N, CA, C and O of each residue as an XYZ file, in Angstrom:
592
protein
N      81.674    -69.999    -46.027
C      80.927    -70.812    -46.961
C      80.076    -69.900    -47.835
O      79.352    -69.042    -47.330
N      80.165    -70.083    -49.107
C      79.459    -69.259    -50.072
C      78.152    -69.968    -50.481
O      78.178    -71.072    -51.025
N      77.006    -69.307    -50.208
C      75.713    -69.884    -50.555
C      75.227    -69.247    -51.848
O      74.951    -68.048    -51.901
N      75.128    -70.048    -52.866
C      74.640    -69.553    -54.146
C      73.180    -69.974    -54.321
O      72.716    -70.888    -53.638
N      72.466    -69.331    -55.211
C      71.072    -69.726    -55.452
C      70.926    -71.186    -55.857
O      69.948    -71.840    -55.495
N      71.912    -71.705    -56.618
C      71.855    -73.109    -57.034
C      71.947    -74.045    -55.834
O      71.224    -75.038    -55.749
N      72.848    -73.715    -54.907
C      73.019    -74.558    -53.720
C      71.800    -74.476    -52.816
O      71.411    -75.469    -52.202
N      71.192    -73.286    -52.730
C      69.991    -73.117    -51.912
C      68.849    -73.947    -52.494
O      68.143    -74.628    -51.750
N      68.659    -73.901    -53.809
C      67.620    -74.710    -54.449
C      67.880    -76.205    -54.272
O      66.948    -76.989    -54.088
N      69.161    -76.593    -54.329
C      69.509    -77.996    -54.121
C      69.164    -78.418    -52.695
O      68.620    -79.501    -52.477
N      69.480    -77.562    -51.730
C      69.164    -77.861    -50.331
C      67.656    -78.021    -50.151
O      67.198    -78.973    -49.521
N      66.885    -77.077    -50.713
C      65.423    -77.140    -50.578
C      64.880    -78.405    -51.245
O      63.971    -79.046    -50.717
N      65.429    -78.757    -52.388
C      65.011    -79.980    -53.075
C      65.303    -81.232    -52.266
O      64.501    -82.166    -52.245
N      66.453    -81.251    -51.599
C      66.836    -82.416    -50.802
C      66.114    -82.469    -49.462
O      65.927    -83.543    -48.890
N      65.715    -81.320    -48.974
C      65.075    -81.253    -47.652
C      63.744    -80.511    -47.748
O      63.492    -79.580    -46.983
N      62.902    -80.919    -48.675
C      61.660    -80.205    -48.953
C      60.683    -80.218    -47.775
O      59.931    -79.259    -47.600
N      60.674    -81.264    -46.976
C      59.763    -81.309    -45.816
C      60.176    -80.246    -44.799
O      59.332    -79.514    -44.282
N      61.466    -80.166    -44.516
C      61.949    -79.168    -43.575
C      61.714    -77.753    -44.119
O      61.303    -76.864    -43.374
N      61.965    -77.549    -45.375
C      61.762    -76.236    -45.993
C      60.275    -75.859    -45.976
O      59.931    -74.704    -45.728
N      59.404    -76.824    -46.237
C      57.961    -76.560    -46.192
C      57.533    -76.185    -44.777
O      56.756    -75.250    -44.583
N      58.037    -76.909    -43.804
C      57.724    -76.605    -42.407
C      58.175    -75.200    -42.022
O      57.440    -74.465    -41.363
N      59.372    -74.835    -42.431
C      59.883    -73.497    -42.149
C      59.003    -72.422    -42.801
O      58.712    -71.392    -42.192
N      58.594    -72.673    -44.027
C      57.736    -71.738    -44.746
C      56.388    -71.564    -44.025
O      55.922    -70.438    -43.848
N      55.775    -72.663    -43.616
C      54.480    -72.616    -42.931
C      54.600    -71.885    -41.600
O      53.765    -71.037    -41.284
N      55.617    -72.199    -40.823
C      55.817    -71.537    -39.531
C      56.053    -70.042    -39.736
O      55.539    -69.228    -38.968
N      56.804    -69.677    -40.736
C      57.052    -68.258    -41.017
C      55.759    -67.541    -41.362
O      55.512    -66.439    -40.872
N      54.933    -68.152    -42.200
C      53.643    -67.557    -42.582
C      52.760    -67.393    -41.340
O      52.133    -66.347    -41.173
N      52.700    -68.395    -40.478
C      51.872    -68.308    -39.277
C      52.365    -67.213    -38.330
O      51.553    -66.499    -37.740
N      53.665    -67.075    -38.180
C      54.215    -66.024    -37.327
C      53.910    -64.628    -37.880
O      53.542    -63.722    -37.132
N      54.062    -64.470    -39.165
C      53.765    -63.176    -39.802
C      52.275    -62.864    -39.642
O      51.911    -61.729    -39.334
N      51.419    -63.858    -39.847
C      49.976    -63.662    -39.695
C      49.644    -63.244    -38.265
O      48.822    -62.352    -38.059
N      50.268    -63.873    -37.284
C      50.027    -63.525    -35.881
C      50.488    -62.105    -35.582
O      49.807    -61.371    -34.868
N      51.629    -61.715    -36.117
C      52.120    -60.344    -35.908
C      51.186    -59.309    -36.536
O      50.913    -58.268    -35.937
N      50.705    -59.595    -37.728
C      49.771    -58.673    -38.391
C      48.463    -58.594    -37.612
O      47.918    -57.506    -37.423
N      47.960    -59.733    -37.164
C      46.717    -59.759    -36.371
C      46.877    -58.962    -35.086
O      45.987    -58.196    -34.713
N      48.010    -59.138    -34.403
C      48.240    -58.401    -33.156
C      48.350    -56.905    -33.394
O      47.916    -56.109    -32.561
N      48.927    -56.514    -34.523
C      49.082    -55.090    -34.814
C      47.751    -54.407    -35.085
O      47.592    -53.226    -34.774
N      46.807    -55.116    -35.650
C      45.511    -54.520    -35.996
C      44.393    -54.893    -35.026
O      43.242    -54.510    -35.235
N      44.712    -55.621    -33.990
C      43.723    -56.041    -32.999
C      43.200    -54.820    -32.252
O      43.974    -53.943    -31.870
N      41.907    -54.765    -32.047
C      41.300    -53.635    -31.357
C      41.062    -53.916    -29.883
O      40.541    -53.062    -29.166
N      41.433    -55.089    -29.429
C      41.366    -55.368    -28.005
C      42.776    -55.702    -27.519
O      43.647    -56.073    -28.306
N      42.982    -55.565    -26.216
C      44.323    -55.723    -25.663
C      44.459    -57.079    -24.990
O      43.471    -57.721    -24.631
N      45.688    -57.491    -24.830
C      45.992    -58.740    -24.154
C      46.656    -58.405    -22.815
O      47.551    -57.562    -22.754
N      46.212    -59.072    -21.742
C      46.779    -58.829    -20.418
C      47.149    -60.142    -19.751
O      46.559    -61.186    -20.030
N      48.131    -60.075    -18.867
C      48.510    -61.231    -18.060
C      47.511    -61.369    -16.913
O      46.750    -60.435    -16.660
N      47.490    -62.493    -16.217
C      46.590    -62.622    -15.076
C      46.822    -61.532    -14.008
O      45.862    -61.028    -13.425
N      48.072    -61.176    -13.757
C      48.347    -60.138    -12.749
C      47.857    -58.772    -13.211
O      47.363    -57.985    -12.403
N      47.991    -58.483    -14.502
C      47.456    -57.232    -15.042
C      45.922    -57.248    -14.968
O      45.294    -56.214    -14.740
N      45.336    -58.417    -15.162
C      43.877    -58.544    -15.055
C      43.416    -58.231    -13.634
O      42.385    -57.586    -13.441
N      44.172    -58.684    -12.648
C      43.821    -58.385    -11.256
C      43.818    -56.888    -11.011
O      42.922    -56.365    -10.349
N      44.822    -56.193    -11.545
C      44.868    -54.732    -11.401
C      43.641    -54.087    -12.026
O      43.074    -53.155    -11.456
N      43.228    -54.570    -13.185
C      42.024    -54.051    -13.824
C      40.773    -54.370    -13.000
O      39.859    -53.552    -12.899
N      40.748    -55.555    -12.420
C      39.582    -55.969    -11.626
C      39.449    -55.170    -10.341
O      38.363    -55.103     -9.766
N      40.520    -54.575     -9.888
C      40.429    -53.734     -8.698
C      39.563    -52.507     -8.955
O      39.117    -51.847     -8.016
N      39.330    -52.206    -10.218
C      38.384    -51.161    -10.613
C      36.991    -51.784    -10.506
O      36.726    -52.806    -11.139
N      36.112    -51.196     -9.728
C      34.793    -51.762     -9.470
C      33.966    -51.983    -10.726
O      33.097    -52.855    -10.735
N      34.205    -51.230    -11.773
C      33.394    -51.334    -12.982
C      33.786    -52.483    -13.889
O      32.998    -52.883    -14.747
N      34.983    -53.025    -13.720
C      35.464    -54.082    -14.607
C      34.669    -55.364    -14.406
O      34.396    -55.773    -13.278
N      34.300    -55.993    -15.527
C      33.649    -57.294    -15.437
C      34.517    -58.330    -16.129
O      35.309    -58.012    -17.015
N      34.351    -59.578    -15.704
C      35.078    -60.696    -16.289
C      34.065    -61.635    -16.922
O      33.097    -62.052    -16.287
N      34.308    -61.958    -18.183
C      33.454    -62.904    -18.900
C      34.267    -64.152    -19.171
O      35.317    -64.098    -19.812
N      33.775    -65.272    -18.678
C      34.422    -66.563    -18.866
C      33.677    -67.273    -19.994
O      32.501    -67.603    -19.845
N      34.348    -67.510    -21.117
C      33.678    -68.064    -22.294
C      33.788    -69.582    -22.393
O      33.543    -70.157    -23.454
N      34.150    -70.220    -21.305
C      34.259    -71.686    -21.313
C      32.883    -72.329    -21.211
O      31.891    -71.657    -20.928
N      32.835    -73.624    -21.440
C      31.610    -74.394    -21.285
C      31.247    -74.444    -19.793
O      32.133    -74.341    -18.944
N      29.964    -74.599    -19.464
C      29.547    -74.610    -18.059
C      30.258    -75.640    -17.189
O      30.538    -75.367    -16.022
N      30.557    -76.826    -17.739
C      31.255    -77.828    -16.935
C      32.688    -77.402    -16.614
O      33.183    -77.690    -15.525
N      33.360    -76.721    -17.545
C      34.710    -76.189    -17.285
C      34.627    -75.081    -16.236
O      35.450    -75.008    -15.324
N      33.630    -74.231    -16.380
C      33.428    -73.118    -15.452
C      33.183    -73.636    -14.034
O      33.698    -73.073    -13.068
N      32.396    -74.710    -13.908
C      32.065    -75.265    -12.601
C      33.290    -75.831    -11.884
O      33.304    -75.922    -10.656
N      34.321    -76.212    -12.647
C      35.538    -76.762    -12.042
C      36.377    -75.707    -11.334
O      37.277    -76.039    -10.564
N      36.085    -74.443    -11.593
C      36.813    -73.345    -10.960
C      36.885    -72.150    -11.884
O      37.223    -72.274    -13.061
N      36.563    -70.989    -11.338
C      36.525    -69.766    -12.143
C      36.919    -68.575    -11.286
O      37.104    -68.700    -10.076
N      37.044    -67.432    -11.918
C      37.368    -66.195    -11.218
C      36.115    -65.723    -10.497
O      35.033    -65.660    -11.081
N      36.274    -65.396     -9.235
C      35.150    -64.930     -8.409
C      34.447    -63.752     -9.094
O      35.088    -62.785     -9.506
N      33.133    -63.851     -9.205
C      32.339    -62.774     -9.785
C      32.280    -62.766    -11.301
O      31.636    -61.898    -11.888
N      32.942    -63.719    -11.946
C      32.913    -63.743    -13.411
C      31.558    -64.234    -13.907
O      30.820    -64.911    -13.191
N      31.255    -63.877    -15.137
C      30.011    -64.320    -15.775
C      30.367    -65.385    -16.796
O      31.289    -65.216    -17.594
N      29.624    -66.487    -16.761
C      29.871    -67.565    -17.710
C      28.940    -67.409    -18.912
O      27.735    -67.647    -18.823
N      29.526    -67.005    -20.029
C      28.805    -66.909    -21.299
C      29.652    -67.618    -22.335
O      30.708    -67.120    -22.725
N      29.197    -68.772    -22.781
C      29.954    -69.553    -23.747
C      30.242    -68.738    -24.998
O      29.433    -67.909    -25.414
N      31.385    -68.979    -25.581
C      31.806    -68.267    -26.789
C      30.736    -68.343    -27.877
O      30.444    -67.340    -28.527
N      30.154    -69.516    -28.080
C      29.153    -69.696    -29.129
C      27.877    -68.893    -28.872
O      27.131    -68.602    -29.807
N      27.625    -68.538    -27.624
C      26.402    -67.812    -27.265
C      26.655    -66.344    -26.950
O      25.743    -65.635    -26.525
N      27.875    -65.886    -27.153
C      28.253    -64.526    -26.775
C      27.425    -63.473    -27.519
O      26.939    -62.530    -26.895
N      27.258    -63.612    -28.810
C      26.510    -62.624    -29.586
C      25.044    -62.575    -29.169
O      24.470    -61.494    -29.037
N      24.434    -63.748    -28.962
C      23.006    -63.766    -28.606
C      22.757    -63.301    -27.174
O      21.647    -62.876    -26.854
N      23.761    -63.373    -26.312
C      23.584    -62.918    -24.917
C      24.221    -61.560    -24.667
O      24.325    -61.131    -23.517
N      24.644    -60.882    -25.715
C      25.310    -59.581    -25.579
C      24.414    -58.537    -24.909
O      24.918    -57.615    -24.267
N      23.113    -58.670    -25.048
C      22.191    -57.704    -24.434
C      22.349    -57.676    -22.906
O      22.124    -56.643    -22.276
N      22.734    -58.808    -22.321
C      22.953    -58.883    -20.868
C      24.114    -57.983    -20.441
O      24.198    -57.575    -19.282
N      25.001    -57.681    -21.376
C      26.209    -56.913    -21.077
C      26.116    -55.462    -21.574
O      27.083    -54.707    -21.471
N      24.980    -55.086    -22.099
C      24.797    -53.777    -22.726
C      25.265    -52.624    -21.829
O      25.842    -51.653    -22.320
N      25.024    -52.725    -20.547
C      25.397    -51.646    -19.620
C      26.903    -51.504    -19.447
O      27.373    -50.518    -18.879
N      27.657    -52.475    -19.930
C      29.117    -52.487    -19.733
C      29.902    -52.126    -20.993
O      31.109    -52.362    -21.047
N      29.250    -51.562    -21.999
C      29.932    -51.254    -23.255
C      31.051    -50.222    -23.095
O      32.004    -50.212    -23.874
N      30.938    -49.369    -22.100
C      31.940    -48.303    -21.895
C      32.928    -48.651    -20.774
O      33.848    -47.874    -20.516
N      32.763    -49.786    -20.111
C      33.624    -50.154    -18.991
C      34.565    -51.284    -19.402
O      34.308    -51.975    -20.387
N      35.651    -51.477    -18.657
C      36.584    -52.564    -19.001
C      35.928    -53.942    -18.895
O      35.220    -54.240    -17.933
N      36.181    -54.769    -19.906
C      35.682    -56.136    -19.945
C      36.879    -57.050    -20.158
O      37.627    -56.882    -21.121
N      37.061    -58.005    -19.273
C      38.147    -58.986    -19.406
C      37.518    -60.305    -19.829
O      36.547    -60.759    -19.225
N      38.074    -60.916    -20.866
C      37.583    -62.193    -21.364
C      38.610    -63.262    -21.040
O      39.808    -63.082    -21.258
N      38.118    -64.387    -20.510
C      39.023    -65.500    -20.214
C      38.400    -66.802    -20.688
O      37.190    -66.894    -20.894
N      39.251    -67.805    -20.854
C      38.821    -69.143    -21.233
C      39.739    -70.140    -20.500
O      40.330    -69.788    -19.479
N      39.861    -71.333    -20.989
C      40.684    -72.333    -20.315
C      42.174    -72.082    -20.514
O      42.936    -72.061    -19.547
N      42.595    -71.892    -21.777
C      44.031    -71.790    -22.053
C      44.424    -70.531    -22.820
O      45.603    -70.324    -23.107
N      43.462    -69.702    -23.148
C      43.759    -68.490    -23.910
C      43.520    -68.619    -25.400
O      43.863    -67.708    -26.154
N      42.942    -69.724    -25.846
C      42.701    -69.914    -27.276
C      41.352    -69.374    -27.727
O      41.209    -68.982    -28.885
N      40.359    -69.343    -26.844
C      39.027    -68.845    -27.203
C      38.870    -67.355    -26.916
O      38.010    -66.699    -27.504
N      39.685    -66.821    -26.026
C      39.582    -65.411    -25.641
C      39.759    -64.429    -26.793
O      39.007    -63.458    -26.866
N      40.727    -64.636    -27.709
C      40.861    -63.692    -28.820
C      39.587    -63.594    -29.675
O      39.190    -62.500    -30.074
N      38.956    -64.725    -29.949
C      37.722    -64.710    -30.733
C      36.614    -63.977    -29.983
O      35.844    -63.227    -30.584
N      36.535    -64.192    -28.674
C      35.532    -63.498    -27.862
C      35.808    -62.001    -27.839
O      34.879    -61.197    -27.915
N      37.077    -61.621    -27.734
C      37.443    -60.205    -27.761
C      37.036    -59.541    -29.057
O      36.514    -58.426    -29.051
N      37.271    -60.223    -30.174
C      36.880    -59.688    -31.482
C      35.368    -59.506    -31.565
O      34.882    -58.493    -32.069
N      34.621    -60.505    -31.061
C      33.163    -60.409    -31.095
C      32.670    -59.217    -30.272
O      31.795    -58.469    -30.709
N      33.241    -59.051    -29.079
C      32.803    -57.947    -28.217
C      33.123    -56.590    -28.838
O      32.312    -55.668    -28.762
N      34.288    -56.462    -29.447
C      34.641    -55.204    -30.124
C      33.664    -54.955    -31.273
O      33.215    -53.825    -31.470
N      33.334    -55.994    -32.025
C      32.379    -55.859    -33.137
C      30.993    -55.478    -32.637
O      30.228    -54.833    -33.353
N      30.664    -55.880    -31.394
C      29.362    -55.549    -30.808
C      29.351    -54.165    -30.173
O      28.325    -53.738    -29.644
N      30.482    -53.458    -30.218
C      30.514    -52.082    -29.733
C      31.126    -51.866    -28.373
O      31.029    -50.766    -27.830
N      31.752    -52.876    -27.801
C      32.413    -52.701    -26.509
C      33.716    -51.952    -26.713
O      34.483    -52.266    -27.624
N      33.965    -50.965    -25.869
C      35.070    -50.027    -26.097
C      36.396    -50.470    -25.490
O      37.453    -50.208    -26.064
N      36.355    -51.138    -24.340
C      37.588    -51.477    -23.625
C      37.594    -52.977    -23.303
O      37.145    -53.400    -22.238
N      38.108    -53.759    -24.238
C      38.089    -55.218    -24.117
C      39.513    -55.733    -23.948
O      40.429    -55.317    -24.658
N      39.679    -56.645    -22.995
C      40.976    -57.264    -22.722
C      40.804    -58.778    -22.761
O      39.812    -59.308    -22.260
N      41.762    -59.466    -23.353
C      41.778    -60.927    -23.283
C      42.889    -61.326    -22.327
O      43.981    -60.758    -22.359
N      42.610    -62.298    -21.483
C      43.622    -62.737    -20.515
C      44.478    -63.844    -21.142
O      43.984    -64.926    -21.460
N      45.771    -63.547    -21.311
C      46.708    -64.503    -21.898
C      46.827    -65.740    -21.007
O      46.983    -65.640    -19.790
N      46.751    -66.887    -21.636
C      46.937    -68.138    -20.901
C      45.693    -68.651    -20.205
O      45.696    -69.763    -19.678
N      44.625    -67.860    -20.191
C      43.355    -68.283    -19.609
C      43.468    -68.716    -18.153
O      44.330    -68.249    -17.408
N      42.581    -69.612    -17.775
C      42.535    -70.074    -16.388
C      43.757    -70.903    -16.008
O      44.113    -70.978    -14.832
N      44.402    -71.526    -16.993
C      45.647    -72.231    -16.688
C      46.675    -71.246    -16.134
O      47.321    -71.529    -15.125
N      46.831    -70.088    -16.789
C      47.781    -69.081    -16.331
C      47.337    -68.480    -15.006
O      48.171    -68.195    -14.147
N      46.035    -68.285    -14.830
C      45.484    -67.750    -13.582
C      45.888    -68.656    -12.418
O      46.382    -68.189    -11.392
N      45.667    -69.964    -12.600
C      46.009    -70.929    -11.551
C      47.521    -71.037    -11.353
O      47.986    -71.191    -10.223
N      48.295    -70.957    -12.449
C      49.758    -71.000    -12.350
C      50.302    -69.839    -11.521
O      51.356    -69.959    -10.897
N      49.583    -68.715    -11.513
C      49.979    -67.547    -10.726
C      49.413    -67.599     -9.307
O      49.480    -66.618     -8.567
N      48.853    -68.755     -8.935
C      48.284    -68.981     -7.592
C      47.246    -67.927     -7.215
O      47.176    -67.490     -6.066
N      46.451    -67.533     -8.186
C      45.374    -66.585     -7.926
C      44.128    -67.355     -7.520
O      43.971    -68.512     -7.909
N      43.239    -66.741     -6.749
C      42.099    -67.484     -6.181
C      41.102    -67.945     -7.243
O      40.830    -67.256     -8.226
N      40.570    -69.147     -6.998
C      39.588    -69.754     -7.886
C      38.362    -70.084     -7.055
O      38.473    -70.601     -5.943
N      37.205    -69.784     -7.596
C      35.947    -70.029     -6.910
C      35.211    -71.173     -7.592
O      35.308    -71.343     -8.807
N      34.484    -71.947     -6.818
C      33.630    -72.990     -7.398
C      32.173    -72.688     -7.137
O      31.296    -73.507     -7.408
N      31.921    -71.491     -6.601
C      30.532    -71.057     -6.385
C      29.876    -70.843     -7.732
O      30.531    -70.555     -8.733
N      28.570    -70.993     -7.727
C      27.829    -70.745     -8.955
C      27.929    -69.284     -9.322
O      27.650    -68.410     -8.501
N      28.334    -69.008    -10.573
C      28.507    -67.618    -11.030
C      27.230    -67.052    -11.605
O      26.150    -67.625    -11.463
N      27.382    -65.900    -12.268
C      26.232    -65.216    -12.865
C      25.937    -65.792    -14.233
O      25.003    -65.349    -14.901
């Protein structure tokens, strides 16, 4: 089948909603690839996070709301809401040179928290892909004790 520019334009004209959707999805994918290439913090799976946590210096920051945190969190994690991360950064000052893992509920807030921490001068920042949903899916332990 020979696809000419005229036939392609005719197809797009007849199926403009589908073509628009394809264009938007393509733009979003390219944007995500560019963002990942220039990101100054790394992304880790829950199992990779456990390996990092085996290092005594690593801290975990849970950026979820307190009620989400109370439902179950990583043992020893600190609950600092994403919106309050910049104002509470002084609490983490001693950890600027050590690994910091950021987690949230599903992995959507962690990238923003990672960017904030890098902007605040933290050197080794990791976001946990999939957040606490992925942590629980990997049958990793969850604590309901009051955190820091």
